[in-house]
Steps between C-alpha positions, in 0.01 A plus 500: 500500500633844415374654826300424819173621358513227238607249762209588730252485215610154388667319785494460879821608674595461867700765683811279469450484124474877484818545708689257277388691191635823647833336579539368147358804322698656214443834333382499140748763378511569125774303322690817411492643854815377674692571818851645494623182671395300193783668308774453761709246302452681170616831648812337643570343159491845338787603730714188497407290194350743247700813567453713185875563480561124501195323356406491135670424169807715446620683191805344328733785601683520831482881504118495502429205729344725763341751262203281413391139545207328340304376802207262536147646485610807304455639149758701306409721204777527241481793260720673242496623144454245223832344408676598823531140619228434761438142387868434436597613850218297655624193312850556635380543858282189460787282387720603791206460739453143383869430565431599862195273535205712378243348265349711222201500270516748210190619316646699212212581270711739291765245397486131400629257762788393276631860483465550876701183558752593231572824685541318829732239346715779355517675838586174675770411247641850456514420129295619202513157336573216745542147367204261485646299786535813714141601419373159607705510822360841596141396425554182703622714792173697486286188530295506818581870549326677210153469350348692209138614478482450124270776378553750220275805469234586756467277805199436720598606852280240671635210294858620538468521880348152513813370327718707734326355808559149370868579438537640851327206669628215283855614421580756770539788255553817702584767238258589218561736207210656307624676186304715459195679644410611146443134407241427769205572271418859598486826307758763586234724653314220679605608848240284673622193314862579582411551866319164509795323337747665737292408804479139378880481463560657842246265661669203333842607636357528854293181479784279376790677671683561172653796316345639181700709251273705273634686196302820436588742220523876562304759308660609173749785519693701243828472685652175631793678664297529821424185697125449556385485860212335679267786401572432131364144497226470239159453660351613827703596807348193667763285327796642688292572811425129540855386413745427779798600287544705182814470287596693187748361246665785308758466223764772460442577131715816512800293606435247224490777241812670635698175507385419147517833318621766742832677533779355717410762760136385505602136524731579790225698674246216476743212558455510877120504479308173528322352199176432687335630816277271706307759700307394812239777537277323754556232760216487749652274764844658547449842344834470319512684167821493300659473156704192412752571219553211258738435212 
C-alpha cells in the first residue's frame, strides 16, 4: 500500500504492524533528487583519479601535454578555414592517441574511408608512398583500435548515434570524430536542427562517458590571414556554448607564400614562425586557453 489510508481501507493492521511499517518506511524521493553523500566516491575520484590535468587523452606533443586533454564525457568543436588542416590534424592526433590505448570511431562524411585511412597510413609511416607491406603492417596495427562509420554525404544523427553506442558498448570505443556538422542533414540556417543535433551529441558523450570531436566550419571570410574564433563558427552560438572545448586550426599562409616566392628577407622573417596554430579558445573544465605552435 502506498500509504496508511489505503492500508486502512483494505486491510486490518494491529498497532505492532503499524510500528513496524514506520520503522521500515522509506521516502519516495524522485529518481533525480539525490543527497550530497551519494556522490562522495565520485567527488574523490575527480581529485585523485580524474584530475583534469592528468586524466584524458593527451596531444602528441610534450610541450602541450598540459594545455588540453580530451576527457571523457566532453565534446570538442574543431573549426578553421577550409583547407587549413582540421581533419588532417585530427587524424594525426587520433593515430597517436591509439598508440597510447585510445579507441576511435571516425565518421567522415566529407571524405571516403579509403582516403581517410590513406592519410593516417601516411602520417604513421612518415612517407608519402610507403610499400605495400608497410601499409598492411600499419593497418594491422590499427585493428581493434579504429572503426569507420562508413557514410558519404548527409548522415542521419539518430542512426549514427545508434552505431556509436554499439561501438562504445561492444568494442570500448571512447573517442568519436564527426566530420562535419554540415553533413548532419541540416540547412545552414536551421539553427533549431543544429541545436538538436548538438544536444544529441553532448548527451551521447555524457551518457556513454566518451569524448566527441565535432568539426564545424566557420562563416566565410574574405581574408584567411586571421584565425577564426569561437564566435565565427557557422550556425548559432549554441554550438560553441554547449561545447566543452573549442579549437581552431589555422595555417600560416603568409609564411608559405614568403618561403615560396618572397625575398630572402621575408623568408628570414617568417622562418621562425610556426606553420600551423592549434588555438584553444575555450576549455570549460580548466579554463586554460592557449595557442600551440606546430610545424
